[in-house]
C-alpha positions as CSV (number, residue, x, y, z in Angstrom):
1,M,-105.9,-44.9,0.6
2,S,-107.7,-46.2,3.7
3,R,-111.4,-46.1,4.1
4,R,-111.2,-43.4,6.8
5,A,-109.1,-41.1,4.6
6,K,-111.5,-41.5,1.7
7,L,-114.4,-40.6,3.9
8,L,-112.7,-37.4,5.2
9,A,-111.9,-36.3,1.6
10,G,-115.5,-36.7,0.6
11,V,-116.7,-34.5,3.5
12,L,-114.3,-31.7,2.5
13,V,-115.5,-31.8,-1.1
14,L,-119.1,-31.5,0.0
15,A,-118.3,-28.7,2.4
16,A,-116.6,-26.7,-0.4
17,A,-119.4,-27.2,-2.8
18,G,-122.0,-26.1,-0.2
19,G,-120.0,-22.9,0.7
20,A,-119.8,-22.0,-3.0
21,G,-123.5,-22.4,-3.4
22,F,-124.1,-20.2,-0.3
23,L,-121.9,-17.3,-1.6
24,W,-123.1,-17.4,-5.2
25,T,-125.9,-15.1,-6.1
26,A,-128.1,-15.6,-9.2
27,P,-127.8,-13.0,-11.9
28,G,-130.2,-10.2,-11.4
29,E,-130.7,-10.7,-7.7
30,A,-128.1,-8.0,-6.9
31,E,-130.0,-5.4,-8.9
32,R,-133.2,-6.3,-7.1
33,A,-131.6,-6.0,-3.6
34,P,-132.6,-2.8,-1.7
35,Q,-129.9,-0.1,-1.6
36,A,-129.3,2.3,1.4
37,A,-130.1,5.9,0.5
38,P,-127.0,8.3,0.8
39,V,-127.2,10.6,3.9
40,A,-126.4,14.3,3.1
41,A,-123.8,15.6,5.5
42,G,-125.1,18.8,7.3
43,P,-123.0,21.7,8.6
44,V,-121.0,20.8,11.7
45,G,-120.3,23.1,14.6
46,V,-116.9,23.8,16.1
47,G,-115.8,23.0,19.6
48,A,-112.8,24.4,21.4
49,L,-111.3,25.3,24.7
50,G,-111.1,29.0,25.6
51,R,-110.4,31.4,28.4
52,V,-112.2,34.4,29.8
53,E,-110.6,37.7,29.1
54,P,-111.6,41.4,29.2
55,A,-112.3,42.9,25.8
56,S,-109.8,45.6,26.6
57,R,-107.2,42.9,27.4
58,I,-105.4,42.9,30.7
59,L,-102.9,45.9,30.7
60,R,-99.8,45.5,32.8
61,L,-98.6,49.0,33.5
62,A,-94.9,49.5,34.1
63,A,-92.5,52.4,34.7
64,A,-90.9,54.0,31.6
65,P,-87.5,52.7,30.6
66,S,-85.8,55.8,32.2
67,Q,-87.6,55.0,35.4
68,D,-86.7,51.3,35.5
69,G,-85.6,50.5,39.0
70,A,-87.0,53.7,40.5
71,R,-88.6,53.4,44.0
72,I,-92.4,53.8,44.3
73,E,-93.0,56.8,46.5
74,R,-96.8,56.5,46.7
75,L,-99.2,53.9,45.4
76,M,-102.6,55.5,45.2
77,V,-104.8,52.5,44.3
78,V,-105.6,49.0,45.6
79,E,-107.0,46.0,43.9
80,G,-110.6,46.5,42.9
81,D,-110.5,50.3,42.6
82,R,-112.2,51.9,39.6
83,V,-109.9,54.3,37.8
84,E,-110.5,56.9,35.0
85,A,-108.3,57.4,32.0
86,G,-105.3,59.6,32.9
87,Q,-105.7,59.1,36.6
88,V,-102.4,58.9,38.5
89,L,-102.0,55.4,40.0
90,A,-98.4,55.7,41.4
91,E,-95.8,58.3,42.0
92,F,-92.0,57.6,41.9
93,S,-89.4,58.9,44.2
94,D,-87.9,61.5,41.8
95,A,-91.3,63.2,41.1
96,A,-90.5,66.2,43.4
97,L,-87.1,66.8,41.7
98,R,-88.6,66.7,38.2
99,D,-91.4,69.0,39.3
100,A,-88.8,71.5,40.5
101,A,-87.0,71.2,37.2
102,L,-90.2,71.9,35.4
103,R,-90.9,75.0,37.4
104,Q,-87.4,76.3,36.7
105,A,-87.8,75.8,33.0
106,E,-91.2,77.6,33.1
107,A,-89.5,80.6,34.9
108,Q,-86.8,80.7,32.2
109,L,-89.5,80.6,29.5
110,A,-91.2,83.6,31.1
111,Q,-87.9,85.5,31.1
112,A,-87.4,84.7,27.4
113,R,-90.9,85.9,26.5
114,A,-90.3,89.2,28.4
115,R,-87.0,89.7,26.5
116,L,-88.7,89.1,23.2
117,E,-91.5,91.5,24.0
118,R,-89.0,94.2,25.1
119,T,-87.0,93.7,21.9
120,R,-90.2,93.9,19.8
121,A,-91.4,97.0,21.6
122,A,-88.0,98.6,21.2
123,G,-88.1,101.9,23.3
124,R,-90.7,103.2,25.7
125,P,-92.6,106.4,24.7
126,S,-90.6,108.4,27.2
127,E,-87.3,107.1,25.9
128,I,-88.3,107.9,22.3
129,A,-89.4,111.5,23.3
130,A,-86.1,112.1,25.1
131,Q,-84.1,110.8,22.2
132,R,-86.0,113.1,19.8
133,A,-85.4,116.1,22.0
134,R,-81.7,115.2,22.1
135,I,-81.6,115.0,18.3
136,E,-83.2,118.4,18.1
137,A,-80.7,119.9,20.4
138,L,-77.8,118.3,18.5
139,R,-79.2,119.6,15.2
140,N,-79.3,123.1,16.6
141,A,-75.8,122.8,17.9
142,E,-74.7,121.5,14.6
143,D,-76.2,124.4,12.7
144,S,-74.6,126.9,15.1
145,A,-71.2,125.2,14.7
146,R,-71.6,125.1,11.0
147,R,-72.3,128.9,10.9
148,E,-69.3,129.6,13.1
149,A,-67.1,127.5,10.9
150,D,-68.3,129.3,7.8
151,R,-67.6,132.7,9.4
152,A,-64.1,131.6,10.5
153,E,-63.3,130.4,7.0
154,R,-64.4,133.8,5.5
155,L,-62.2,135.7,7.9
156,E,-59.3,133.4,7.2
157,R,-59.6,134.0,3.5
158,A,-59.8,137.7,4.1
159,G,-56.7,137.6,6.2
160,A,-58.6,138.8,9.3
161,G,-58.7,135.5,11.1
162,A,-56.3,132.9,12.2
163,E,-56.1,129.4,10.5
164,A,-56.2,127.6,13.9
165,V,-59.5,129.3,14.8
166,A,-61.1,128.2,11.5
167,E,-59.8,124.6,12.0
168,R,-61.3,124.4,15.5
169,A,-64.6,125.7,14.1
170,R,-64.7,123.1,11.3
171,F,-63.8,120.3,13.8
172,L,-66.7,121.3,16.2
173,A,-69.2,121.4,13.3
174,N,-68.1,117.9,12.1
175,R,-68.4,116.6,15.7
176,M,-71.9,118.0,16.1
177,R,-72.9,116.4,12.8
178,A,-71.6,113.0,14.0
179,E,-73.3,113.2,17.3
180,R,-76.6,114.1,15.6
181,A,-76.3,111.1,13.2
182,E,-75.5,108.8,16.2
183,A,-78.6,110.1,18.0
184,E,-80.8,109.5,15.0
185,A,-79.5,105.9,14.7
186,A,-80.4,105.3,18.3
187,L,-83.9,106.7,17.7
188,E,-84.3,104.3,14.8
189,T,-83.4,101.4,17.1
190,L,-85.9,102.6,19.6
191,L,-88.6,102.8,16.9
192,R,-87.8,99.5,15.1
193,P,-85.6,96.7,16.6
194,R,-82.7,95.4,14.7
195,P,-83.5,92.1,12.8
196,E,-80.6,90.4,14.4
197,D,-81.7,91.3,17.9
198,L,-85.2,90.1,17.1
199,A,-84.0,86.8,15.7
200,L,-81.8,86.2,18.8
201,A,-84.7,86.9,21.1
202,E,-87.0,84.5,19.2
203,A,-84.3,81.8,19.2
204,E,-84.0,82.1,23.0
205,L,-87.7,81.8,23.4
206,A,-87.8,78.7,21.2
207,A,-85.1,77.1,23.3
208,A,-86.9,78.0,26.5
209,E,-90.1,76.4,25.2
210,A,-88.3,73.2,24.2
211,A,-86.8,73.1,27.7
212,V,-90.2,73.3,29.3
213,A,-91.6,70.6,27.0
214,R,-88.7,68.3,28.0
215,A,-89.1,69.0,31.7
216,G,-92.8,68.4,31.4
217,A,-92.3,65.1,29.7
218,E,-89.8,64.0,32.4
219,A,-92.2,65.1,35.2
220,A,-94.9,63.0,33.5
221,L,-92.7,59.9,33.5
222,A,-92.3,60.2,37.2
223,R,-96.0,59.3,37.6
224,L,-97.9,56.2,36.4
225,R,-101.2,57.0,34.8
226,A,-104.1,54.8,33.7
227,P,-104.3,54.6,29.9
228,I,-108.0,53.6,30.0
229,A,-110.9,53.7,32.4
230,G,-111.2,50.3,34.2
231,T,-110.5,48.3,37.3
232,V,-107.3,47.6,39.1
233,I,-107.2,43.8,39.1
234,R,-103.7,43.2,40.5
235,V,-101.0,45.1,42.3
236,L,-97.5,43.9,41.5
237,A,-95.4,46.5,43.5
238,R,-96.2,48.6,46.5
239,S,-95.0,51.8,48.1
240,G,-91.3,51.6,49.0
241,E,-90.6,48.9,46.5
242,R,-88.7,49.3,43.3
243,A,-90.6,49.3,40.0
244,G,-89.1,46.5,37.8
245,A,-89.8,45.1,34.4
246,E,-92.6,43.0,35.7
247,G,-94.7,46.1,36.2
248,V,-96.6,47.9,38.9
249,V,-100.3,47.2,38.4
250,E,-102.6,45.4,36.0
251,I,-105.9,47.0,35.0
252,A,-108.7,46.1,32.6
253,D,-112.2,47.3,31.6
254,L,-114.4,44.6,33.1
255,S,-117.6,46.1,31.7
256,R,-117.1,44.1,28.4
257,M,-115.8,40.5,28.6
258,D,-114.7,38.1,25.9
259,V,-113.9,34.4,25.5
260,V,-110.7,33.7,23.6
261,A,-111.1,30.3,22.0
262,D,-108.2,28.3,20.5
263,V,-109.8,26.9,17.3
264,Y,-107.9,24.3,15.3
265,E,-106.7,25.6,11.9
266,T,-108.7,22.8,10.1
267,D,-111.9,24.2,11.6
268,L,-111.4,27.7,10.2
269,P,-113.5,27.2,7.1
270,R,-116.5,26.6,9.3
271,L,-116.2,29.9,11.2
272,R,-117.8,33.2,10.3
273,L,-118.1,36.5,12.0
274,G,-121.4,36.9,13.9
275,A,-121.9,33.2,14.4
276,E,-123.7,32.2,17.6
277,A,-121.9,30.2,20.2
278,E,-122.4,28.7,23.7
279,V,-119.9,29.0,26.5
280,R,-119.9,26.4,29.4
281,V,-118.1,26.9,32.6
282,P,-116.7,23.6,33.9
283,G,-118.4,22.5,37.1
284,E,-121.4,24.8,36.7
285,A,-124.7,24.1,35.0
286,V,-125.1,27.7,33.7
287,R,-124.3,28.3,30.0
288,F,-123.8,31.7,28.4
289,A,-124.5,32.8,24.9
290,A,-121.7,34.4,22.8
291,T,-121.1,35.8,19.4
292,V,-118.0,35.5,17.2
293,R,-116.6,39.0,16.8
294,E,-113.0,38.5,15.8
295,I,-111.0,35.8,14.0
296,G,-107.3,35.9,14.5
297,W,-104.8,36.5,11.8
298,Q,-102.1,34.1,13.0
299,V,-101.8,30.4,13.3
300,R,-99.8,29.2,16.4
301,R,-99.3,26.3,18.7
302,N,-102.2,25.5,21.0
303,T,-101.9,27.4,24.3
304,Q,-104.8,25.7,26.1
305,A,-104.0,22.8,28.5
306,T,-106.1,19.7,28.2
307,S,-106.5,16.5,30.2
308,D,-107.1,14.4,27.1
309,P,-104.1,11.9,27.0
310,V,-104.4,11.5,23.2
311,A,-104.7,15.2,22.4
312,A,-102.1,16.6,20.0
313,V,-99.9,18.8,22.1
314,D,-98.4,20.6,19.1
315,A,-101.8,21.3,17.4
316,R,-102.0,24.5,15.4
317,T,-104.7,26.9,16.4
318,V,-106.1,30.4,15.8
319,E,-107.4,32.7,18.4
320,V,-111.1,33.5,18.0
321,R,-112.7,36.1,20.2
322,L,-116.3,35.8,21.2
323,A,-118.3,38.6,22.8
324,L,-120.3,37.9,25.9
325,P,-123.6,39.6,26.7
326,P,-123.8,42.1,29.6
327,E,-125.2,39.5,32.1
328,A,-122.4,37.1,31.3
329,A,-119.8,39.8,31.5
330,E,-121.1,40.7,35.0
331,A,-121.0,37.1,36.1
332,L,-117.5,36.5,34.8
333,A,-116.0,39.9,35.7
334,R,-113.7,38.3,38.4
335,R,-112.8,35.2,36.4
336,S,-110.2,36.5,33.9
337,N,-108.1,33.7,32.5
338,M,-110.5,31.0,33.6
339,Q,-110.7,28.0,31.2
340,V,-114.1,27.4,29.6
341,Q,-115.6,25.2,26.9
342,V,-116.9,26.8,23.7
343,A,-119.3,25.4,21.1
344,I,-119.7,27.5,17.9
345,R,-122.8,26.9,15.9
346,P,-122.5,26.6,12.1
């Protein structure tokens, strides 16, 4: 081995020995070295993206299925109008026809009620009195005919009368008895209606009432009414246009506003009802306080758009509703569906 090679080998041996001495620690020194105290992890808040939405939700009002495609005859509201529950917002082209059908059904109902009352009342007092007088006259005629028949029969048995005369007297007496019985039956009908007549009149009344109910329901479908008190925030179809499946108007109660936050499913254990939160509107310095009032029951894919290029586009989230105070609701009343940032405190 050359002198240069021997010198290089010696340098390497010394370097290895020096490195070993640097890394080696004497026994006991490790125990005497100060140790970093463990840091207790405190509760962590939850951040999420959200959107502004009325607490009542945005209601899209459409025509009934039977009215799908009907033409709007009159639109009675414009965007921004305040409406009350039950107020008519629009009227369809067949409203007049259905109103006429309702009036006709109501007239038929009045007729059915009158017939039932007449059946229940049976005869008028004057009719009853006249019938009783007729019965009395027939009873007297029957008694006279019976006496005449008895006299004719006695004469026939004694040989002083003809058989034909006796036969005519018996026939007249029987006819008077039949007429009297018929008059008494008619009086009974005037005093108390027959059960079958009463049942028929009641059935006709029930059918007339059902017809009115159906006509009223059809007339109601010819008008679009507000289900809640609120504000018209969008008009989707106007007078003269056809009402399609997309709806006619959208309304909402803007007096109470929420923020709907999409919280990742892994953050759910850190949420609780009543927790305080802060809502920040992008581009504005103002921040609004909020309170968690509802935690959703369903996990679904994230619906909030984000500009983060590394964000998980198929993240699983839960809708969490946060109630805004009145001053925040007033400031955000015209910003439904606007995206905001939410920080929920632990």
